[in-house]
C-alpha atoms as a printed R data frame, in Angstrom:
   type eleno elety resid chain resno      x        y       z
1  ATOM     1    CA   MET     A     1 38.518 -108.463   1.489
2  ATOM     2    CA   VAL     A     2 38.967 -108.688  -2.228
3  ATOM     3    CA   CYS     A     3 41.029 -110.985  -4.558
4  ATOM     4    CA   GLU     A     4 42.205 -110.601  -7.886
5  ATOM     5    CA   ARG     A     5 44.146 -112.179 -10.596
6  ATOM     6    CA   CYS     A     6 46.386 -109.909 -12.540
7  ATOM     7    CA   PHE     A     7 48.547 -110.446 -15.731
8  ATOM     8    CA   ILE     A     8 51.050 -108.101 -16.227
9  ATOM     9    CA   SER     A     9 52.862 -107.701 -19.731
10 ATOM    10    CA   GLY     A    10 56.106 -105.565 -21.119
11 ATOM    11    CA   ARG     A    11 59.462 -106.058 -19.652
12 ATOM    12    CA   VAL     A    12 58.664 -107.587 -16.432
13 ATOM    13    CA   GLN     A    13 61.024 -110.656 -16.371
14 ATOM    14    CA   GLY     A    14 64.315 -110.215 -15.235
15 ATOM    15    CA   VAL     A    15 64.024 -106.900 -13.855
16 ATOM    16    CA   PHE     A    16 63.126 -107.962 -10.135
17 ATOM    17    CA   TYR     A    17 59.454 -107.478 -10.811
18 ATOM    18    CA   ARG     A    18 58.341 -110.399  -8.594
19 ATOM    19    CA   ALA     A    19 60.856 -109.512  -5.671
20 ATOM    20    CA   SER     A    20 59.714 -105.730  -5.702
21 ATOM    21    CA   ALA     A    21 56.030 -106.926  -5.798
22 ATOM    22    CA   GLN     A    22 56.806 -109.170  -2.895
23 ATOM    23    CA   ILE     A    23 58.216 -106.294  -0.960
24 ATOM    24    CA   LYS     A    24 55.495 -103.694  -1.695
25 ATOM    25    CA   ALA     A    25 52.874 -106.492  -1.056
26 ATOM    26    CA   HIS     A    26 54.584 -106.833   2.447
27 ATOM    27    CA   ASP     A    27 54.652 -103.139   3.123
28 ATOM    28    CA   LEU     A    28 50.537 -103.041   2.005
29 ATOM    29    CA   GLY     A    29 49.641 -106.294   3.933
30 ATOM    30    CA   ILE     A    30 48.713 -108.077   0.650
31 ATOM    31    CA   THR     A    31 48.566 -111.777   0.287
32 ATOM    32    CA   GLY     A    32 48.996 -113.829  -2.717
33 ATOM    33    CA   TYR     A    33 51.876 -114.807  -5.182
34 ATOM    34    CA   ALA     A    34 53.874 -113.747  -8.400
35 ATOM    35    CA   ARG     A    35 54.842 -115.954 -10.765
36 ATOM    36    CA   ASN     A    36 56.509 -115.679 -14.570
37 ATOM    37    CA   LEU     A    37 54.558 -117.056 -17.328
38 ATOM    38    CA   SER     A    38 56.120 -118.951 -20.228
39 ATOM    39    CA   ASP     A    39 54.879 -116.152 -22.664
40 ATOM    40    CA   GLY     A    40 56.936 -113.286 -20.679
41 ATOM    41    CA   ARG     A    41 53.982 -111.853 -18.637
42 ATOM    42    CA   VAL     A    42 53.757 -112.164 -14.810
43 ATOM    43    CA   GLU     A    43 50.969 -113.531 -13.173
44 ATOM    44    CA   MET     A    44 49.706 -112.383  -9.765
45 ATOM    45    CA   LEU     A    45 47.219 -113.302  -7.361
46 ATOM    46    CA   VAL     A    46 46.587 -110.244  -4.733
47 ATOM    47    CA   CYS     A    47 44.026 -110.323  -1.821
48 ATOM    48    CA   GLY     A    48 43.414 -107.751   1.085
49 ATOM    49    CA   GLU     A    49 41.497 -104.683   1.877
50 ATOM    50    CA   GLU     A    50 40.056 -103.083  -1.296
51 ATOM    51    CA   GLN     A    51 41.984  -99.921  -0.756
52 ATOM    52    CA   LYS     A    52 45.352 -101.547  -0.533
53 ATOM    53    CA   VAL     A    53 44.632 -103.889  -3.475
54 ATOM    54    CA   THR     A    54 43.890 -100.695  -5.668
55 ATOM    55    CA   GLU     A    55 46.986  -99.165  -4.355
56 ATOM    56    CA   PHE     A    56 49.016 -102.275  -5.304
57 ATOM    57    CA   LYS     A    57 47.393 -102.484  -8.777
58 ATOM    58    CA   GLY     A    58 48.548  -98.884  -9.388
59 ATOM    59    CA   TRP     A    59 52.030 -100.014  -8.206
60 ATOM    60    CA   MET     A    60 51.757 -102.754 -10.804
61 ATOM    61    CA   TRP     A    61 52.063 -100.153 -13.694
62 ATOM    62    CA   GLN     A    62 55.349  -98.587 -12.513
63 ATOM    63    CA   GLY     A    63 57.063 -101.856 -10.860
64 ATOM    64    CA   PRO     A    64 61.049 -101.497 -10.311
65 ATOM    65    CA   VAL     A    65 63.075  -99.067 -12.119
66 ATOM    66    CA   HIS     A    66 64.062 -101.125 -15.051
67 ATOM    67    CA   ALA     A    67 60.690 -102.657 -15.936
68 ATOM    68    CA   LYS     A    68 58.500 -100.997 -18.740
69 ATOM    69    CA   VAL     A    69 54.935 -102.141 -18.031
70 ATOM    70    CA   GLU     A    70 52.722 -102.352 -21.141
71 ATOM    71    CA   SER     A    71 49.758 -103.577 -19.644
72 ATOM    72    CA   VAL     A    72 47.980 -104.696 -16.497
73 ATOM    73    CA   VAL     A    73 44.605 -106.794 -16.741
74 ATOM    74    CA   CYS     A    74 42.857 -107.916 -13.590
75 ATOM    75    CA   GLU     A    75 39.806 -109.640 -12.694
76 ATOM    76    CA   ILE     A    76 38.000 -110.582  -9.317
77 ATOM    77    CA   THR     A    77 38.542 -114.015  -8.397
78 ATOM    78    CA   ASP     A    78 37.128 -116.391  -5.661
79 ATOM    79    CA   ASP     A    79 40.775 -118.147  -5.502
80 ATOM    80    CA   LYS     A    80 42.070 -118.416  -2.103
81 ATOM    81    CA   CYS     A    81 45.176 -116.629  -1.222
82 ATOM    82    CA   PRO     A    82 48.564 -117.975   0.816
83 ATOM    83    CA   ALA     A    83 48.944 -116.396   4.239
84 ATOM    84    CA   ASN     A    84 51.847 -114.507   2.837
85 ATOM    85    CA   PHE     A    85 52.813 -113.155  -0.566
86 ATOM    86    CA   ILE     A    86 55.126 -115.409  -2.390
87 ATOM    87    CA   THR     A    87 56.896 -115.601  -5.277
88 ATOM    88    CA   GLY     A    88 57.791 -118.515  -7.769
């Protein structure tokens, strides 16, 4: 299992990015969270099988239809993930 903290920037707030991420994470069996940051980015903690996390990170670049992702920056972390994928 791998855990990564990612920061997504662009038009990612107010376009159902977090809700769409929750659905995609559930489909892939990913746990973690997504939350809006005050600077307009979305922060995600994602944990799961390496292949699934890699697939999810690819989705982060697309997001929902109205998102316009400009960057995705991820780093491996030792943080513990929640049992599900939650948004906040």
